N, C-alpha and C positions, 0 to 999 in steps of 0.2 A: 548769790547766783548770776551766772554767767549770762552776761547778756549776747543773744543771739544777732549773729552777722549774717543780713540781708546783701545782695546782687546789686551795689549801688548807681545807678541810673545816674551820668552823665549829662547836664544841657548847659549849654550857654547861657549867658544875660540875655539876649534876645530870644532864643526857644523857652528860657524863664516867659519873657514880657508874653508872649505868643498862651503857654497852658497857663499859666497863674490864672488867670479869669476863669477857664473853666475844667479844670482839676482842683481840690481842695487844698493836697497834701503832694507838694514836690518831691518830697526828700522820702515817703514811707511808701511800704509796698499796699498799702489798700487808703485806698481814697476814693471820694466820690465824684461826680463827672454836672459839672451845675453849666448852666449861662445854656445849654444849648437844645435846640430844639428835639423834639422823641423822635423825628425821624435821625436828624447826626447820631444820637444814642443810638438808635438801632441798629441802623449803619455802620458804625463802628463796632459794635461788640457782634455783629451777623462775620464783618471782616476781619475780625479777632480770634474767629474758630481758624482759619489757613494762612495766618501771617505769625512769622515765627520769632519776633521783636513782641515789646510794649504797647499798651493798648496808647502810651502820652505819643513814643516814637510813630506811630502808627498816626494817630491824628495830628502831628510835625512833615508826614511825608505826604501823606494822601486829604485829608482834610479842610491842615490849616487854613488853606488859600480861598477856601470860601466862606469861610470866619469870619467876621468882626470882629474887627482894632478893638480892641482897648475894653472886652467883655460885651460888651450893647447890644441889646434884643438884636436879632436876624430881622432884617428888613424884605420886604414881600420877593424882591428879588433873588436877596442871600439867600430865602427860605424854598425859593422856587428851585436855588443849584443845585440846594440842599434834595430837595426831596427829587429829584433828578440822581442824584446820588445817591437816596435809596433803594431808587427804583432799579437803578443799574446793579447794584448791591444781592436786591430782591432775589431779579429774576435768577443772578447766576449764584445764589447761594441756599433757595430753598425758603418756602413761604412762609410755614409755623415759626420755625424756630425764631426768626426777625421780627416776628410778628409779637413775639413774648417776651419783647425786654423793649419793649417802649410802654407808656403809659400814661394814663390821663384819670385826669377827676372831673367827670360828671355829677350835676345836682339834675336831678327831675325831681321839679316839684309840683303841685296840688294836681296828682296824682292818687287813683282812687283804694281803697285795699285789696281791690281782685289784682290791679296793676302791679301794687308791689311786689306778690306773691311771683309771678310771673317773672319781673324785672330781677330778683333775688334767687333766681335758681339757678345759675348758672355756678359750677364749686368755686370754679378761678379768679375770685372777688375780690373786693370787700366792700360790704355795706352798714349803712350807719341811717335808722329809720326813724322818723319824729313814732312816740308814746301814747299809746292811745291809756299808759298808764298813770304818763304825767305831766299830759297836757287835754286840759278840762274845751271842752267843744260844745260848750254853753253860751258863746258870744259871738253874734252875724257878723260876719264877714264888713268890713270899712264899708263895700260898696253895695250891701244890705245882701241879706239871705243866711243862711248859715253852710257849711263844709261838708260840701256833698257832692257827686259828680257830677254834670248837668252836660245833657242835650236833649236839642229837642225832641229828636223821633223818639225819647219816652216818654213824650207829655206829660201835659200841664200837672195829669193825676198823680204822675210822679213829683215831680217838685212837691204838689201837696201832700204827700203822703211821709215824704222825706221831712217835709216842714213838721209832720204833728210829732217822729219820733225824736227830731233835736230837741222839740220844746218837752216835749214828755221828758226825755232825759236832760231836761236844763231844769226843769223845777225840782226831780227829783233830787239830784245831782244837792240841791242845798236844805232839803230833810235828810237825806242821808247823811251828810256832811254835819249837819247839828243829831244824828240818832249820834254818829261816830265818839263825836265831843264827849257825851253823855256815856256812851260805854266804855273809855279806854280815858276817862280823866288823864290830868299831865300829872307824872309823878315830881313829887321835889325836886329830883337828880335828873329830866328833864328838861332843857331851854326849851322855850317858849315855841321859839323858829321850827325848831326842831319837828317838836310835837304837833304844832299845827300843819308843815307840809307833809307827817306822816297823816293826821286824819283828814286830809283831801288826796290825798293819794289810795288809801282804804276806800273815800266814796269813789272816785273814779274805776278803782281797779272792784264794784261789786257794780256799779251801771255801765260797762264798756259794753256788757252786753247787749244794752239800748240802741246802743251805736249802728248802723249799717255798713254793708261792705264799701257803700258809695261814697263814704267820709274820705274826707279826702286829706293825704298824709304829703311829709315829705323825702326826701331818698336819697342816698347820699352816696357816690360809688367808685371807686377806686378800680382799676384794670387795663388789665393789655390790650393790646391792639387786635390780637388772638382772639381774646376772651371781648372785648365789644364786635368783633364778626358774629362772634356766635350769638350771643343778648339779641344782635339786630337781627341775625334773619331767623330767630325764635320769632320777635315779634312782629313783625313783617309779612310769618305764615301763618300768625291768630288769627283767628275767627270774629278775636274780641277788636271792635273799630279803635277803639281806645288805646289799644296795644300795637296798631296798625303806626295811628297819630305819634307816637311816642316813639317806633321804632326811626322814623320818618327824623323826628326831631333832633335824636339824639343822634341818627349817620350827617345832620346837617351840622352839627356842632361839632360833630372829632374832623369831620371834612375843613373843618378853619384850625385848629390844632392838632392834626394830625394826621393829612389826608390822606399818607400811602401806606399806613397801617388798615385803612377799612376802602384801599382801592376795588377789590374782588367786591364786596357785595353790591356796585354800579351795574361789574359789568355779570350781560345777561348769561353768559357762558358757564359763568361759575355763582356769583347771590343768587341771579335768576336761575338756574337750573336747579340751586340745593333748596330757596326758598319753597320752590315745584312741587322736589320730593317733601320737605316735611308737609307741606298741603297737601299733597297725596295720599304720604303718608296714615296725615290723622283720618282722611273719609276715607280708608280702606278699613280702618280700627273701628271706627265708628259705624262703616254698614257690618262688619264682622260681631262688632257688641247687637245690633239690632237683629241680625240673622240669630245668634245663638238666644234669641230670649232678654240676657243683660241688660238690657237699657230698662226695666222693670224693677221697682223695690219689692223684696218678699215681704212679708206677716213677718210682724215679731223682732224687731232687729232693730227698734228703734229708742234705745236703751246708749247712755252713755258704756263705753267696755276699753279691756286691750286685752287684747290677747296676740299668743305668741304662737305662731303657724306654723313656725321652724327655725331648727338650731341646726347646725351644717359647726359641727367639729363637738370633739368633749375636752376632758380639763387633761388629761395624756398630754395631746397635739397641743393643747397652750402650752404644757410646761415642757414638753420640747421644742417648744418656738423659745419658749426664752433662756432657756438653756443654748440653743441655736448656735450663735453670736460667736458665747465666747465657750466655745469643744472643739475638738478637732477631729470629727466625726461624722458620719455622714447621717444624717434625720431619722434611719432608721433605728440604726444604733441605741442612739439616742433613747426611741424608744424604747429598745426591750431594755434598757436600763431601769429605766421608769417604772417598765410593766413588773418588776420584781418585788420596788418598794412597794409595804403596805401600806394603810389608810391614812396612818401616823407620819409616816416618811414622807409619805405625798405633801399631806398637811402641813410639814414640816417646810415644805423643799418652793409648798407655793408664797408662803409666808415670806423667806426669802428674796422671790421674787419679787414680792410688791414691795417688801423694803417697810423704814416705816412714814408712814406718810403723817406730815406733821399738819398738812393742809390738801385741801379737795386738789391743790394745782401740781403736788408732788404723783405722776401716773407714773405704771409699771410700761416699761419698753416697749417696744412693736411685738413680740410676744406675742401678745393680749389679742395682736389682730388675727391672731390663728383660727378662734373664731365666729360664729355669727349669726345673729338673732335678725329677724324677721316678724314685728309687730304689726298686727294690726288692729288699729286703735277707731274710735268714734267718741271724738268732744266733740265740744266748739266749733268753733272757729275761731274764737280769739285766741284759746290755747294753741291751735293747730298753727296758726298765723304766729307765735312764739319756736315753737317748737320746729317750723321748719326752715328757721336760718341755721339752723346745725346743719357747717357744711361738707363733714366729713361721713355721710352718711348720705343714701338713699333713700329721697324723700316721693311719693307718686302719693298725689292727692287727685276724690272725686269729685264731680262740682255742686259745688256750693247748692245743696237745694232743701223745700221745708218738709219732707218725710221723714229725715231722723230724730225732731223732732227741737225742742229747747228745753233750757232747763230756768228755772226762777229762783236767785241764789236764796237760802234759808237767810240770811241774815240781812237779806231786802226788804223780804216779807217781814222782816219783828222790825225792821227801819219803819214801816206804816205803806210803803210804795211797790207793797207783789201785787196788787190790781191793775196799778199803773203799767209797771214791769209788761204785764200778761196783754194789757192793751196794745199794748207795740208791738210782741209781736204777731196780737193779729192782724195789724196795720201793714208789716211786714211780710205778714206772708198773703195776706188780698193781693197789695200791690205788684210781690213776684207773679201769682195765675194768672192776672192780668197783660201782666208783661207776658207771657210765657205764651198766655192764648192769641200775644198779636205778630206771635209770629218770632220775640225776641229772645230767643232761647238762650245766647250767649251773653246778653245784656241783663235777664231777669235776676242772675243772683246778686249783683246792685240792692237790691231793694228787701234785702236780706237779714235783722240785725245778727249781731257777732256770736248772740247767744243759740241762735242755730248751732247745730250739729252737721260734722264732715265728719265723713268715712277716707282715714288716710292710712300708708302703710311707711314704716320707718324701717330699714334694712342698715345694719350695722354691726361693726364687729366691737366684740366685747371691751376694750380700751376706748373706742367713742361711748359704747354705751355708758362704761365709769363716768365721765364728763358728763353724760350729757342727764344722768339719772342723780347725780349728786350736786350738779348746776341747779337742776330746775328743778329735785328736793327743798332747796334752800331755804330758812323760811321765810327770807326778803321774796319769797316768789308770790305770783300772784293762783289763789286756790286751787285754778282746773287744770296748770299745768306742774303740779304740785300732786295732783292725785291721777295723773299720768304718769309722774315720774315714780312714786310711790310704787304703782301697779306694775310698773315694768322691771323693778325690780326684783317686788315679792314674783312673777314668774320666772325671770331669770333664776332665783332662789331655787325655787321648785328644780329645777335642772341640772344646776351647775353651782351648787351652795358653796362650794370653796373664792366661786368668782366672787357671790354677791356679797360676801364676809369680807373679799378686799376691798369690798365700796363702804369702807369705813366715816365716810360722810356723808351716808344719807340721812338727811331728817327727816325719819317717818310721824310724824305727831301732825294732829288732826284738828286739836282743840282751835274755834275761832279767837283768832287773835291780831294786834296793831302790826302789820309783815312789815312796816317801812320804818319803823323805830329803831331800830339798833341803828341801820346805814345814815339814818339823818342826822344821829346821835353822833357818829364819827364823822360824818361830814362836818356838821359843827366844830367837834372839836378839829378839825385838819384845817378846821377855816382861822379859827379864835387863835392856835399854833402858829400858824402864816401871818395874821397880823400882826403878832409881839414880836414875832422873826425880823 
């Protein structure tokens, strides 16, 4: 194989000494930028778009003078000069294109489960959140009290109700874990550690519905300056006090590490106007909801459901879109050629476009995005939390309340704690109603257990539907969102059987089982192999 020849950029010894602390490879056309503030990296790439040379030459000509010698971190004075440089480029080259090329890691700790959904609403960011499936919440915090959101405004009654819920959760966890150990005894080929972890995971799965939405979690975020700007303004415009509080704290931390990227938020004519617009938009929407009588729940809609309420496109359009990039003809002609194919030929064509999918990560191309489905779902809040994390779809949700009811898992009843589970749901509902009667409509959902149901819509294309359904129907998933994914697959099969058939890694089994055991065994094997290595 011939070696590809790229243009070679020559640097003197002095130039290499200046560049080497900030660029990982001076002899390659591909390299990383290191030891530079986000403001400098953003300004470099922004200036890059109107500079005929390379980014390393650009750094030498326009940025090196302000860079610390030897690759050490920027001090306050140097950081200030870098920020001024960013501002000059920011003004000259436009706002959002620059704000997209600098990012930061922000940790938001001790946030309620209500706030985690607001933090993770933006699509163009990466999030990691503590999971109620793997972390027990049965122990009080070191300073006392269980892990739930506290606010003096909520009153002492709220704290007592939450303590009651967590007490039921803690006592039930021991009982359910003992029941699960009897129900699924360790097999001869199962390592004891993996089996014990899977038993604990089973108990946590079954009981997470007891936890209130006030349960505290930690969320890690990595995002661009532009994505953070949008996040902060959404939080600042929220009627939820916790959201506004965290919006201010996030802004404060970003002003420490990448101040220029969020400089617009504090400006009355920019961020101030934008936040006001979001507030007015919400208020007007709520006014029309009340005017149309849509703020009152109708009768008979208090059961879990998955409904396919809209389909955009057909399998013919999908096939045409799959062929489009390889063809040399307009899409109208591609559709005309497909139109003369019989059913078996279309099935053969679709099979070729999907290919041999050895695992669920092998997905067809963007042609599958030609179809779109809109589902309206009623499920428990716990399942919603997991499904809301999918980024490549539109997720809209209504306010959490008790009107859609809650369910007690059958296995919880078999474990002997069904009565306590029901008592917890009642404690939760009563406290929600007290907060609502006190005028705290936005904060009342804190009191509700995750087993209470919420109505939401998922609007997604066929390619994302394949990803979501195959992932969330997997045997290691939580039973409630597995049921949603399986129902979504059934609804798609009724209108587009070929698309549903292409999702050949859907797990349709429904029998009770120890969901996490296979994953724990694989993890155990990997650790053992690493130890031997």
